[in-house]
MDTraj code that builds the backbone (N, CA, C; nanometers):
import mdtraj as md
import numpy as np

residues = "UNK UNK UNK UNK UNK UNK UNK UNK UNK UNK UNK UNK UNK UNK UNK UNK UNK UNK UNK UNK UNK UNK UNK UNK UNK UNK UNK UNK UNK UNK UNK UNK UNK UNK UNK UNK UNK UNK UNK UNK UNK UNK UNK UNK UNK UNK UNK UNK UNK UNK UNK UNK UNK UNK UNK UNK UNK UNK UNK UNK UNK UNK UNK UNK UNK UNK UNK UNK UNK UNK UNK UNK UNK UNK UNK UNK UNK UNK UNK UNK UNK UNK UNK UNK UNK UNK UNK UNK".split()
xyz = np.array([
    [3.1488, 3.8272, -1.6193],
    [3.1373, 3.9699, -1.6412],
    [3.0925, 4.0007, -1.7834],
    [3.1285, 3.9208, -1.8786],
    [3.0909, 3.9419, -2.0172],
    [2.9419, 3.9221, -2.0404],
    [2.8824, 3.8239, -1.9708],
    [2.7398, 3.7966, -1.9870],
    [2.6549, 3.9098, -1.9300],
    [2.6949, 3.9654, -1.8190],
    [2.6175, 4.0757, -1.7613],
    [2.6220, 4.1991, -1.8499],
    [2.7354, 4.2220, -1.9145],
    [2.7435, 4.3356, -2.0059],
    [2.6493, 4.3185, -2.1251],
    [2.6393, 4.1967, -2.1755],
    [2.5503, 4.1683, -2.2879],
    [2.4045, 4.1868, -2.2455],
    [2.3706, 4.1391, -2.1265],
    [2.2339, 4.1539, -2.0759],
    [2.2001, 4.3011, -2.0560],
    [2.2904, 4.3774, -1.9985],
    [2.2670, 4.5210, -1.9777],
    [2.2535, 4.5925, -2.1115],
    [2.3377, 4.5580, -2.2090],
    [2.3295, 4.6190, -2.3413],
    [2.1972, 4.5832, -2.4097],
    [2.1524, 4.4592, -2.3942],
    [2.0255, 4.4173, -2.4544],
    [1.9094, 4.4919, -2.3909],
    [1.9090, 4.5065, -2.2592],
    [1.8023, 4.5820, -2.1918],
    [1.8035, 4.7290, -2.2345],
    [1.9217, 4.7859, -2.2441],
    [1.9346, 4.9241, -2.2886],
    [1.8813, 4.9392, -2.4309],
    [1.9132, 4.8436, -2.5191],
    [1.8654, 4.8449, -2.6564],
    [1.7133, 4.8341, -2.6624],
    [1.6559, 4.7483, -2.5806],
    [1.5102, 4.7324, -2.5767],
    [1.4437, 4.8613, -2.5294],
    [1.5003, 4.9264, -2.4305],
    [1.4455, 5.0530, -2.3805],
    [1.4518, 5.1613, -2.4889],
    [1.5631, 5.1689, -2.5600],
    [1.5776, 5.2667, -2.6683],
    [1.4759, 5.2397, -2.7791],
    [1.4573, 5.1152, -2.8169],
    [1.3588, 5.0790, -2.9196],
    [1.2176, 5.1158, -2.8731],
    [1.1859, 5.0904, -2.7478],
    [1.0546, 5.1245, -2.6925],
    [1.0310, 5.2756, -2.6970],
    [1.1303, 5.3540, -2.6582],
    [1.1161, 5.5002, -2.6599],
    [1.0989, 5.5506, -2.8032],
    [1.1775, 5.4977, -2.8960],
    [1.1644, 5.5386, -3.0361],
    [1.0267, 5.5019, -3.0929],
    [0.9763, 5.3852, -3.0568],
    [0.8432, 5.3441, -3.1040],
    [0.7361, 5.4384, -3.0506],
    [0.7490, 5.4797, -2.9247],
    [0.6522, 5.5734, -2.8676],
    [0.6585, 5.7086, -2.9376],
    [0.7794, 5.7532, -2.9688],
    [0.7964, 5.8823, -3.0361],
    [0.7355, 5.8790, -3.1763],
    [0.7420, 5.7650, -3.2415],
    [0.6874, 5.7533, -3.3771],
    [0.5371, 5.7300, -3.3744],
    [0.4873, 5.6488, -3.2829],
    [0.3465, 5.6092, -3.2821],
    [0.2544, 5.7189, -3.2291],
    [0.2955, 5.7931, -3.1279],
    [0.2089, 5.8960, -3.0678],
    [0.1623, 5.9998, -3.1696],
    [0.2501, 6.0591, -3.2513],
    [0.2017, 6.1564, -3.3492],
    [0.1084, 6.0952, -3.4541],
    [0.1323, 5.9695, -3.4894],
    [0.0452, 5.9041, -3.5876],
    [-0.0933, 5.8847, -3.5290],
    [-0.1026, 5.8445, -3.4022],
    [-0.2328, 5.8313, -3.3364],
    [-0.3034, 5.9655, -3.3293],
    [-0.2296, 6.0704, -3.2971],
    [-0.2870, 6.2042, -3.2899],
    [-0.3371, 6.2489, -3.4268],
    [-0.2612, 6.2195, -3.5317],
    [-0.3023, 6.2563, -3.6672],
    [-0.4290, 6.1830, -3.7084],
    [-0.4374, 6.0528, -3.6782],
    [-0.5582, 5.9765, -3.7105],
    [-0.6793, 6.0290, -3.6339],
    [-0.6594, 6.0642, -3.5078],
    [-0.7690, 6.1186, -3.4282],
    [-0.8159, 6.2509, -3.4875],
    [-0.7230, 6.3343, -3.5316],
    [-0.7576, 6.4616, -3.5932],
    [-0.8344, 6.4394, -3.7234],
    [-0.7918, 6.3433, -3.8032],
    [-0.8600, 6.3147, -3.9300],
    [-1.0005, 6.2633, -3.9049],
    [-1.0168, 6.1732, -3.8108],
    [-1.1500, 6.1181, -3.7816],
    [-1.2416, 6.2261, -3.7248],
    [-1.1914, 6.3072, -3.6316],
    [-1.2729, 6.4139, -3.5745],
    [-1.3087, 6.5191, -3.6795],
    [-1.2185, 6.5457, -3.7725],
    [-1.2486, 6.6408, -3.8788],
    [-1.3561, 6.5855, -3.9724],
    [-1.3522, 6.4568, -3.9983],
    [-1.4561, 6.3949, -4.0817],
    [-1.5918, 6.4030, -4.0120],
    [-1.5931, 6.3795, -3.8821],
    [-1.7185, 6.3922, -3.8063],
    [-1.7648, 6.5375, -3.8066],
    [-1.6722, 6.6318, -3.7927],
    [-1.7065, 6.7736, -3.7995],
    [-1.7634, 6.8116, -3.9348],
    [-1.7079, 6.7561, -4.0422],
    [-1.7602, 6.7818, -4.1759],
    [-1.9023, 6.7292, -4.1906],
    [-1.9277, 6.6127, -4.1350],
    [-2.0634, 6.5564, -4.1393],
    [-2.1600, 6.6455, -4.0597],
    [-2.1171, 6.6914, -3.9417],
    [-2.2024, 6.7795, -3.8617],
    [-2.2306, 6.9107, -3.9348],
    [-2.1287, 6.9674, -3.9990],
    [-2.1502, 7.0911, -4.0738],
    [-2.2445, 7.0696, -4.1913],
    [-2.2317, 6.9555, -4.2568],
    [-2.3222, 6.9244, -4.3673],
    [-2.4658, 6.9104, -4.3184],
    [-2.4839, 6.8472, -4.2024],
    [-2.6188, 6.8339, -4.1460],
    [-2.6774, 6.9705, -4.1085],
    [-2.5925, 7.0582, -4.0530],
    [-2.6396, 7.1929, -4.0194],
    [-2.6783, 7.2686, -4.1457],
    [-2.5985, 7.2546, -4.2513],
    [-2.6320, 7.3221, -4.3759],
    [-2.7586, 7.2649, -4.4384],
    [-2.7774, 7.1344, -4.4273],
    [-2.8986, 7.0734, -4.4810],
    [-3.0222, 7.1203, -4.4041],
    [-3.0136, 7.1195, -4.2719],
    [-3.1259, 7.1656, -4.1905],
    [-3.1447, 7.3158, -4.2002],
    [-3.0353, 7.3902, -4.2128],
    [-3.0446, 7.5351, -4.2217],
    [-3.0931, 7.5848, -4.3557],
    [-3.0907, 7.4999, -4.4574],
    [-3.1373, 7.5438, -4.5895],
    [-3.2868, 7.5760, -4.5878],
    [-3.3605, 7.5183, -4.4954],
    [-3.5031, 7.5486, -4.4840],
    [-3.5262, 7.6874, -4.4240],
    [-3.4272, 7.7382, -4.3511],
    [-3.4388, 7.8690, -4.2870],
    [-3.3473, 7.9726, -4.3521],
    [-3.2994, 7.9426, -4.4725],
    [-3.2092, 8.0314, -4.5461],
    [-3.0831, 8.0601, -4.4643],
    [-3.0272, 7.9561, -4.4041],
    [-2.9075, 7.9663, -4.3212],
    [-2.8022, 7.8709, -4.3749],
    [-2.6794, 7.9193, -4.3873],
    [-2.5735, 7.8349, -4.4404],
    [-2.4409, 7.8694, -4.3740],
    [-2.3664, 7.7670, -4.3397],
    [-2.2305, 7.7831, -4.2875],
    [-2.1323, 7.7516, -4.4004],
    [-2.0274, 7.8308, -4.4093],
    [-1.9232, 7.7998, -4.5054],
    [-1.8477, 7.6766, -4.4576],
    [-1.8164, 7.5885, -4.5494],
    [-1.7378, 7.4705, -4.5149],
    [-1.5985, 7.4914, -4.5731],
    [-1.5045, 7.5208, -4.4850],
    [-1.3644, 7.5334, -4.5237],
    [-1.2790, 7.4651, -4.4172],
    [-1.1492, 7.4737, -4.4325],
    [-1.0598, 7.3995, -4.3422],
    [-1.0728, 7.4478, -4.1977],
    [-1.0952, 7.5780, -4.1783],
    [-1.1056, 7.6319, -4.0420],
    [-1.2327, 7.5813, -3.9742],
    [-1.3456, 7.5888, -4.0440],
    [-1.4711, 7.5448, -3.9819],
    [-1.4709, 7.3948, -3.9570],
    [-1.4108, 7.3189, -4.0467],
    [-1.4038, 7.1739, -4.0280],
    [-1.3159, 7.1401, -3.9073],
    [-1.2031, 7.2105, -3.8921],
    [-1.1153, 7.1841, -3.7778],
    [-1.1798, 7.2275, -3.6459],
    [-1.2519, 7.3407, -3.6462],
    [-1.3221, 7.3837, -3.5241],
    [-1.4273, 7.2804, -3.4862],
    [-1.5050, 7.2368, -3.5857],
    [-1.6070, 7.1351, -3.5581],
    [-1.5421, 7.0025, -3.5187],
    [-1.4270, 6.9715, -3.5758],
    [-1.3578, 6.8465, -3.5426],
    [-1.2987, 6.8479, -3.4031],
    [-1.2363, 6.9599, -3.3641],
    [-1.1761, 6.9692, -3.2311],
    [-1.2814, 6.9779, -3.1218],
    [-1.3850, 7.0576, -3.1446],
    [-1.4806, 7.0852, -3.0377],
    [-1.6089, 7.0028, -3.0456],
    [-1.6340, 6.9381, -3.1587],
    [-1.7534, 6.8547, -3.1731],
    [-1.8797, 6.9378, -3.1840],
    [-1.9857, 6.8921, -3.1197],
    [-2.1148, 6.9610, -3.1253],
    [-2.1056, 7.1024, -3.0676],
    [-2.0374, 7.1264, -2.9556],
    [-2.0241, 7.2647, -2.9094],
    [-1.9516, 7.3540, -3.0111],
    [-1.8587, 7.2984, -3.0861],
    [-1.7900, 7.3746, -3.1897],
    [-1.8834, 7.4137, -3.3023],
    [-1.9724, 7.3217, -3.3416],
    [-2.0696, 7.3531, -3.4464],
    [-2.1667, 7.4602, -3.3960],
    [-2.2098, 7.4481, -3.2700],
    [-2.2977, 7.5506, -3.2134],
    [-2.2270, 7.6862, -3.2061],
    [-2.0985, 7.6853, -3.1756],
    [-2.0193, 7.8078, -3.1740],
    [-2.0131, 7.8698, -3.3131],
    [-1.9930, 7.7891, -3.4142],
    [-1.9899, 7.8395, -3.5520],
    [-2.1253, 7.8954, -3.5934],
    [-2.2325, 7.8298, -3.5521],
    [-2.3673, 7.8792, -3.5828],
    [-2.3891, 8.0145, -3.5149],
    [-2.3487, 8.0268, -3.3885],
    [-2.3644, 8.1541, -3.3168],
    [-2.2831, 8.2642, -3.3829],
    [-2.1604, 8.2342, -3.4227],
    [-2.0796, 8.3345, -3.4908],
    [-2.1440, 8.3785, -3.6221],
    [-2.1965, 8.2804, -3.6937],
    [-2.2603, 8.3142, -3.8223],
    [-2.3843, 8.3996, -3.8008],
    [-2.4612, 8.3691, -3.6974],
    [-2.5795, 8.4497, -3.6685],
    [-2.5427, 8.5902, -3.6201],
    [-2.4330, 8.6022, -3.5475],
    [-2.3878, 8.7347, -3.5031],
    [-2.3385, 8.8199, -3.6196],
    [-2.2797, 8.7569, -3.7180],
    [-2.2252, 8.8302, -3.8324],
    [-2.3315, 8.8729, -3.9328],
    [-2.4487, 8.8131, -3.9278],
    [-2.5548, 8.8491, -4.0226],
    [-2.6282, 8.9717, -3.9792],
])
top = md.Topology()
chain = top.add_chain()
for i, resn in enumerate(residues, 1):
    res = top.add_residue(resn, chain, resSeq=i)
    for name in ("N", "CA", "C"):
        top.add_atom(name, md.element.get_by_symbol(name[0]), res)
traj = md.Trajectory(xyz[None], top)
């Protein structure tokens, strides 16, 4: 009876460690994905500003525009361009 209790306690401990690892790792993966997508969004915004400089067009680069471009990708950059054109 003592050995089965130890085995059950060890399995319970392993399950708890696994759940804690998932709770810690998931937000870190999400944060890294957000950082990488924001960097790609910043590059896309820079390319739009470089290409738009020939047509006297410029998008502001701030945290909101970078996050929109990072979350939505190319459609997000097109959305920002449309908003900027509507506001002019």
